[in-house]
C-alpha positions, 0 to 999 in steps of 0.5 A: 519271350524274345531271346536275342536281338538277331536281325533287329534294329537297335537304337541306343542314346548315350552310346559313346562310352560307358554302359551305352557302349556296353549295350551296343557291344551286346547288340553287335555280338548277338547279330543285330541288323543295325546298331544305331549310336546316338551321342553328343560326343562327336569323337567318341561316338565316331570311334565307337562306331568304327570299333564296333563295325570292325567287330560286326558280322556281315549282316550287321550295320553300325551307324552313328549320329552326333546329337544333343538330345536336349534339343527337341528339333535335333531329335526330330531331324535325327529321327527322320534321318534314321528312318530314312537311312536305317529304318525304324528301330525295333529296340530303343534304349533310352540310356543317356543321362546327366546328374548335377550333384548339388543342393537345389539352391546351388543349381543354375536354372540354365546350366543345371535344372533345364538340361537335367530335365530335358535330357533325363525326362523329356528326351526319352519321351520325345525320342520314343514318340518319334519311333513308337508308331513304327513299332506299333505298326510292325505287328510281325516283330517284337519291339522293346523300349528300355527307359534307364531310370534311377532308384533316385526317382523312387526315394528322396535323397539330399544333393539329388533334388532335380535329378530325382525329379527328372527320374521320377518323371521318367518312371511315371511316363514309362510305366504308364506308357507300358499300360497304355500299350497293353490297354490298346492291344499293342502287345508286340511292343513292351516297355521295361523301366529300370531303376538301378542304384549306384553304378561304377561308371564314373557318373556317380564318382565319389557317391557311396552305397547305402547299407546292403546296397553295393555299387554295381559294375556296368557289366552286371547291370547291363546283363540284368537289363538285357535279360529283362528287356528280351523278356519284356519285363515291366520293371527292374529295380536293382539290387533288391534293397531298392525294392525293399526301400520303396516298400518301406517308404510306403508303409512307414510314417515319414519320420520313421522312414527318415530315421531308417533311411538316414541313420540306419541305411545311410541313404541320405549320406550317400552323396556326401563325397559325390564328385561325378565327372564332366 
């Protein structure tokens, strides 16, 4: 079990604000050797890097890159820059994500469906593929990959069809990668798949948590994710009702599950007032 990221190189996507910034702050506070921030918000990621650099200790370097991770070419080019300028990351947190809270027929393929799948599902695969060989070759340091999925990837929900598809793909790939690494004895690389319910970051503004499922604070989620990452925990679902819902969906007939999810827990109405953010 790794208890700290001191001396490690940490790369975080979607790091300009929100939970991405909180992960970066945690890495700086624990004395990471390098904290690499990826975000498409040029002003935001530059400002965040400057503020974190002012807080960092002498042995910590904070570096920012402006990148749109929906662009495969940009991922390859920026990854090469990171390897050359900073070194291969020891810890990768695939945090960036988007949502279009619409019914499927309201989605525009170019503006909604394609970028949702590219950013939420494909980009984590592309980014991990860039840095995974370096992680596997470094036998002397524990490496961690954290993939921030969603409870939506485990349960169907109205106004989440494309988002749910993207996160289901992420979950399937992420946990399969974990098993592949174990199968090939790359024990120094651990993969943690995170499936949270609603978080009060603004991304899900207007959504309401189902019964017994409060909207969680970003600080609470980051603390849980960080501990799971350091421990190399394979899966993290939160709150506990996410796991319960997943189990019930597996054993109940579809009409019974729809009644429980829709009328009892209110899952199917949780996005009725969704507004989100740009």
